[in-house]
N, C-alpha and C positions, 0 to 999 in steps of 0.2 A: 246656188252656190254650196260648196261642201263645207259645213261647219263642224269642226272637231270640238265637242265639249268635254271638258274633264272637270269633275269636282273633286276637290282635295278634302280629305277627312270626313266627307259626308257623302249621301247618295242623293242626287238630284233627281226630282221625280220627272216623268214624262212630260207634264204640263210646262214645267219650267224650260225643259229642253225645247220643246216645240215653240215655245214663246220666243226664246232666244234665236231659234232658226228663222221664225218668221221676221223678226227684226232684222236680222242679219241679211236676209234676203232682199230687203228694201234698199241695201246698200248699192245693188246691182243697178238701180235705177240712176245713180249718180256717177258710177264708173263701172263699165262693163268688163273690165280686163282683170277682175279680181281672181287670182289663181285659187287661193284656199284662205280659210280663217280658223284660228285656234282659240278657243275660249276657255279661260280658266276660272272656275269658281271656288272661292275659299272662304272660310269662316274662321275669323280671328277669336282666339279665347280670350276676350277681354270683358269687362263689365259695361263697356261703351255699347250704346244701342247701335251705332253705326258700325257693325263687326262684319258686314258682308263686302267681300272684295270680287269685283267683276274685272277681269282683265281679258284683252281680246288683242290679238296679233293678226293683222290683215295682210297677206302677201299679194302683191301686185308685181308686174314685170319690172325688175330691176330695183325694187324697194320694198318696204314694209312698214306699216304703221303699227304702233303698239299705243294702246289706251288702258289706263287703270283707273277704276273708280271705286270709291268705298262709300257705301250707304247702308240704310236700314234693311233694304230688301234687295234681292237680286233683280227684280224688275225695274226698280228705280235706277240701279247701277246700269242695267242694260240700256235703257233708254238714254241716259246721260252720256254713255260711251258711244252709242250709235250717233247721237247728235254730234259729238266731236269727230268721229270718223267720217261723217257726211261732210263737214266742213274740210278736213284734211283731204278728201278725195276729190271734191270739187275744186279745191286749190291746185291739187296736182293735175287735173284735167284741164284747167285753165292754163296752167304753166305749159303742159304739152302742146295745147293748141296755140299758144302765142310763139312758141319755138318752131311751128311749122311755117308761120308766116314770114 
């Protein structure tokens, strides 16, 4: 799956980008019709420790899913967002399957 990763106001290192790519690739196991996904990484200028924002937009035929998570690290945000996307994609797949019958 093609993952377009954009980091806002900072430079994301290759390790983080490949981590995100690997996690996003797992979504193909749940729903194989994903067209593309856009990931936005942002750091908020607050004194709060949870200042990393991970936002993902996953496009599928006829729909798109957006998930936004705010955490201490981008890795944690990625994992939480992927778990949420997995649930949404499974739900969509079941809905399509039940419409066929």
